[in-house]
C-alpha distance (Angstrom), angle and dihedral (degrees) to the residues before:
residue distance angle dihedral
X1 . . .
X2 3.80 . .
X3 3.79 126.9 .
X4 3.81 121.6 -144.1
X5 3.75 127.2 -165.7
X6 3.79 125.8 -143.3
X7 3.76 119.8 -157.3
X8 3.80 137.6 157.8
X9 3.73 138.7 -172.2
X10 3.81 125.8 -120.2
X11 3.76 134.7 171.1
X12 3.80 122.6 -109.9
X13 3.83 121.5 -154.7
X14 3.78 116.5 -169.8
X15 3.78 91.7 -138.4
X16 3.82 144.9 -11.3
X17 3.79 87.9 -89.3
X18 3.84 92.1 69.5
X19 3.77 92.9 60.5
X20 3.77 124.0 96.0
X21 3.80 109.4 -98.7
X22 3.85 94.9 -104.8
X23 3.79 92.8 50.6
X24 3.82 91.9 43.9
X25 3.83 89.3 54.6
X26 3.82 91.3 50.9
X27 3.83 92.5 49.6
X28 3.79 93.6 45.6
X29 3.81 90.3 49.1
X30 3.77 90.3 53.5
X31 3.81 91.0 48.5
X32 3.76 92.6 48.3
X33 3.82 95.9 48.8
X34 3.83 88.5 50.5
X35 3.83 86.1 74.9
X36 3.83 89.4 66.3
X37 3.84 93.9 56.1
X38 3.76 118.1 128.9
X39 3.81 98.2 -132.9
X40 3.83 108.4 144.6
X41 3.81 93.5 144.7
X42 3.82 103.2 44.3
X43 3.74 98.4 19.5
X44 3.77 85.6 -145.8
X45 3.81 110.4 133.6
X46 3.86 117.6 -157.2
X47 3.75 127.0 -178.7
X48 3.78 130.9 -170.5
X49 3.82 132.5 -166.4
X50 3.75 128.9 -173.7
X51 3.77 131.4 -165.7
X52 3.73 118.5 -153.6
X53 3.77 124.0 -147.2
X54 3.83 89.6 -103.4
X55 3.86 89.6 57.9
X56 3.80 98.4 -104.8
X57 3.82 114.8 142.2
X58 3.76 124.0 -153.8
X59 3.84 128.3 -177.3
X60 3.82 140.0 -164.1
X61 3.83 142.3 167.5
X62 3.74 135.0 -142.5
X63 3.79 116.5 -85.9
X64 3.86 116.7 -157.1
X65 3.77 129.4 -159.8
X66 3.82 132.9 -161.6
X67 3.79 83.9 -118.7
X68 3.80 94.3 65.1
X69 3.84 100.2 -152.1
X70 3.79 88.8 55.8
X71 3.80 93.9 64.6
X72 3.77 119.5 98.2
X73 3.81 128.4 -137.8
X74 3.82 116.0 -128.3
X75 3.74 91.8 -117.0
X76 3.78 99.1 51.0
X77 3.76 93.6 43.2
X78 3.78 90.7 51.2
X79 3.74 95.7 44.2
X80 3.82 92.7 48.6
X81 3.84 91.1 52.1
X82 3.81 92.3 47.8
X83 3.77 95.0 43.3
X84 3.89 90.8 50.4
X85 3.84 97.0 43.7
X86 3.82 101.7 34.3
X87 3.88 102.7 26.9
X88 3.77 94.6 155.3
X89 3.78 98.7 48.2
X90 3.81 117.2 84.4
X91 3.75 122.0 -125.2
X92 3.80 107.1 -129.8
X93 3.87 103.0 177.5
X94 3.77 138.2 19.7
X95 3.81 123.1 -168.6
X96 3.80 122.1 -164.3
X97 3.78 120.2 -169.2
X98 3.79 144.0 157.0
X99 3.79 138.6 -160.2
X100 3.82 90.7 -144.8
X101 3.81 101.9 75.3
X102 3.75 140.6 27.7
X103 3.81 98.7 -133.2
X104 3.88 133.1 74.2
X105 3.78 113.0 -72.4
X106 3.86 115.2 -143.3
X107 3.76 122.4 -155.2
X108 3.83 116.8 -101.1
X109 3.83 119.2 -103.9
X110 3.85 92.8 -96.8
X111 3.78 91.6 52.2
X112 3.85 91.8 47.7
X113 3.79 89.6 54.1
X114 3.83 89.9 47.5
X115 3.80 91.7 50.1
X116 3.80 89.5 51.0
X117 3.80 91.3 54.3
X118 3.83 90.7 53.0
X119 3.87 89.3 48.1
X120 3.81 88.1 52.0
X121 3.74 93.4 46.9
X122 3.80 94.0 50.8
X123 3.80 93.2 36.5
X124 3.83 90.6 -131.3
X125 3.78 136.9 93.3
X126 3.77 123.6 -106.4
X127 3.83 115.1 -138.5
X128 3.77 112.2 -132.5
X129 3.71 125.3 -147.2
X130 3.85 113.2 -167.3
X131 3.78 123.5 -169.3
X132 3.72 147.1 153.3
X133 3.79 127.7 -145.0
X134 3.75 90.7 -68.8
X135 3.78 139.5 -18.2
X136 3.82 127.4 55.7
X137 3.84 125.1 12.5
X138 3.79 120.4 -155.5
X139 3.78 123.3 -151.8
X140 3.75 117.0 -158.5
X141 3.78 120.1 -174.8
X142 3.79 98.3 -141.7
X143 3.79 142.0 -0.5
X144 3.81 85.2 -116.4
X145 3.77 86.8 74.1
X146 3.83 91.8 56.3
X147 3.80 93.3 43.9
X148 3.82 106.0 32.0
X149 3.87 96.7 165.0
X150 3.86 91.4 48.3
X151 3.80 125.1 164.4
X152 3.81 115.5 -109.4
X153 3.79 139.4 176.5
X154 3.81 86.6 -94.9
X155 3.79 87.7 78.3
X156 3.86 92.5 56.4
X157 3.81 96.1 69.9
């Protein structure tokens, strides 16, 4: 038996204020839209914001449902909208934030896999900015870093 170790690097900013202005705007937009989340069951409000390569920014929030699997994460809802309406414009950045906690909020596993599929489709990484209501912000270069043993089409043969 042999053990392997998986690790990755990410940037840590002590607060929103340390970010470049364009990234600060994206993170703050994600945080602000989290307030509009429909979260009557978990009371956990998540917001997401994407920046396309042409500079357009879109936002969304999580939408829960009494039938839990029917609910939609902020990230997946937003990425599906952008992918359907702007299929030929690359997504450069994705910010995920919440008003509920004061530490960086990572995407769930399903969203990580979804982001990976968009990265594959556009043949380019998506920079991820993860934040809470205040405090540190993490910047991760790709969803591959957050899901290193990810599922790909190679397993479908």
